Residue, then its C-alpha position, 0 to 999 in steps of 0.5 A: m711599662r714594657a710588659a704593659g706595652l707603654q712607651g714614654i714621650h721622648l722630648r729630645t730629638k736629633v735636631h741640634t739648635t745649639v752649635p757651640a762656638p768660642s766667645r771672642e771674650p770670656v763670658p762668666d756664669l753669673l747664675g751658677r744654676d740659681f734660677t731665681a730673681s728677687a725682683p722683675n727685670t733683673r735676671y733673664v734666661g733664653d734659648i732656641t728651640y725648633l718647631p717642626v712643620e710638615g714637609g721636613r721644614f722647621l721654624y725656630l723660636a728664641t726666648v727671653m724669660d724673666l726668672y722672677s715670675r717665669r714670664l716670657v717677655g721676649w721672643s722671636i720666630a723665624d725659618h733660620m738660626r742666625t744671630s738676628l733671631v736671638a737679637d730680635a728676641l732680646e730687643a722685644a724684651a727691651r721693648e716690653r720692659g721699657s729698658l733692660d739696663g743692668a739686667v743679666f741675660h743667661s744663655d748657652h754657648g750657641a754661636q748666636y749668643t757668642s757672636a760679636e753681633f749679639a754682644a753689641v746688642c747686649g752692650r747697647l741695651g746695657v745687659a750683662r751676658s752670662m753663660g754656663a759651661v759648654g755642653s751643660s744643659a743643666d746650666n740653662a735648665a730654666a730655659e730648657a724646661f720652658n721649651a719642653t713645656l711648650k712642646r709637651e702642651t702643644l704638639q705632644g698634647l695633641g698627639l702630633k709630631r709636627w704642625p701642618t703649616v708654618r702659619a699653624a705653627r706660628l699661631a699655635v705658639f703665639s696662642w700658647i705663649g699668651r695663655y702661658n703668661t696670663r693664665r697658666r699657673h706656675s708652682a714657682n709663683g705660688y701657683l699664680s700665672p706669671l703676669v698675675y704674680e708680677q702684678r701682685a708684686v707691684s701692688l705689694e710694693l705700692a702698698a708698702 
């Protein structure tokens, strides 16, 4: 590649969205790097990623993804990384699913996820928290992969380094998430989109 003058796309940047913080109480790793689920609405992963905007500004996207279908069922975008960002994403997932009672939510050790405020939200929703080891991206690889795919298929796919405006960033992400859930085929789903994969599961269950 060097001889041909080629250079790969670098997905990692110096913008840190994970600021490790000790939990007030120990949180176990309930996934053990097993990013699968036998049924919808049982096991989720989430993370925060940054969305660069012209003028040195950033938006931040918090996600909640169902490991059964890889469907993004909850997300939140804001110009800050306070705990309310991740809490809003989980609340959105609860509204979409009707209930998250009994589900597992796995994340990294970012200060937002280890906060007492987020623990209270999980408790109210009946969600069991799960976290991998501190500083190990592999322990939340499914969420990390989703973020990389989003960046690759939006900004980098257009040859851009940042969005021109906050509105453009929001619209691009909302549009991409809509396509991702309803039309983008996923290898883990037998090359069906997340929504179609879930619908097929419901149809098979009713038929049985």
